[in-house]
C-alpha positions as CSV (number, residue, x, y, z in Angstrom):
1,M,53.4,-15.1,-41.1
2,E,55.4,-13.7,-44.0
3,R,52.4,-14.1,-46.3
4,L,50.2,-12.3,-43.8
5,I,52.7,-9.5,-43.7
6,Q,52.9,-9.3,-47.5
7,D,49.1,-9.4,-47.9
8,G,48.9,-6.5,-45.4
9,D,46.9,-8.5,-42.9
10,I,49.4,-8.0,-40.1
11,T,52.5,-5.9,-39.5
12,Q,55.9,-6.7,-38.1
13,S,54.8,-4.8,-35.1
14,D,52.0,-7.3,-34.6
15,I,54.5,-10.2,-34.7
16,D,56.8,-8.4,-32.3
17,D,53.9,-7.9,-29.9
18,L,53.0,-11.6,-30.1
19,E,56.5,-12.6,-29.4
20,E,56.7,-10.2,-26.4
21,E,53.5,-11.6,-25.0
22,A,54.8,-15.1,-25.4
23,S,58.1,-14.2,-23.8
24,V,56.4,-12.7,-20.8
25,M,54.2,-15.7,-20.3
26,W,57.2,-18.0,-20.7
27,E,59.3,-16.0,-18.2
28,G,56.7,-16.2,-15.5
29,K,56.4,-20.0,-15.9
30,F,60.2,-20.4,-16.2
31,L,60.9,-18.4,-13.0
32,Q,58.2,-20.2,-11.2
33,A,59.6,-23.6,-12.2
34,Y,63.3,-22.8,-11.4
35,S,63.4,-20.1,-8.8
36,G,65.4,-21.1,-5.8
37,Q,65.9,-24.6,-7.2
38,Q,69.3,-26.1,-7.2
39,S,70.2,-28.0,-10.3
40,T,68.6,-31.4,-10.0
41,G,68.8,-34.6,-12.0
42,D,65.3,-34.2,-13.3
43,E,65.1,-30.9,-15.1
44,G,62.9,-32.7,-17.6
45,A,60.0,-32.6,-15.1
46,S,60.3,-28.8,-14.7
47,A,60.6,-28.4,-18.5
48,R,57.5,-30.5,-19.0
49,T,55.6,-28.4,-16.5
50,I,56.5,-25.2,-18.3
51,V,55.5,-26.6,-21.6
52,G,52.3,-28.0,-20.2
53,D,51.4,-24.7,-18.6
54,L,52.0,-22.7,-21.8
55,R,50.1,-25.2,-23.9
56,Q,47.0,-24.0,-22.0
57,R,47.5,-20.4,-23.0
58,K,46.3,-18.6,-26.2
59,L,48.4,-15.9,-27.8
60,T,47.0,-12.9,-29.6
61,L,48.1,-11.6,-33.0
62,A,46.8,-8.2,-34.2
63,S,44.1,-8.2,-31.4
64,Q,42.9,-11.7,-32.5
65,E,43.1,-14.6,-30.1
66,L,44.9,-17.5,-31.9
67,P,43.7,-21.1,-31.8
68,I,45.6,-23.3,-29.3
69,P,47.6,-25.1,-32.0
70,M,48.8,-21.8,-33.5
71,S,49.7,-20.6,-30.0
72,H,51.7,-23.7,-29.4
73,G,53.6,-23.0,-32.6
74,G,54.4,-19.5,-31.4
75,F,56.1,-20.9,-28.3
76,Y,57.9,-23.6,-30.2
77,D,59.2,-21.2,-32.8
78,L,60.7,-19.0,-30.0
79,S,62.4,-22.0,-28.5
80,D,63.7,-23.2,-31.8
81,R,65.4,-19.8,-32.5
82,P,66.3,-19.9,-29.2
83,V,64.6,-16.9,-27.6
84,I,63.1,-18.9,-24.8
85,G,64.0,-22.4,-23.4
86,W,62.7,-25.1,-21.3
87,L,65.7,-26.3,-19.2
88,S,67.3,-24.1,-16.6
89,D,70.6,-23.8,-18.5
90,W,69.0,-23.4,-22.0
91,K,71.1,-20.3,-22.7
92,D,74.3,-22.1,-22.1
93,R,73.2,-25.1,-24.2
94,Y,71.6,-23.4,-27.2
95,K,72.6,-19.8,-27.5
């Protein structure tokens, strides 16, 4: 991404838009997986469902649809930072 910015192919605004798009997609899946759910012993199943659903989605960068593997990387990058998470208490664990 840094190289693309340096080369002038994309802007920081393009990256911000991609991250916003990914966050909105994630939030919908996260809320669907955990809304009204009491903490259960198998949060892993819900987390896998979220990841599985998002792995079917393509992100866009600078109006270009990214290939699936690059889209996966966008979601994983956000969770590594952590901007998004997979478990219901991800903020408490990782932020």
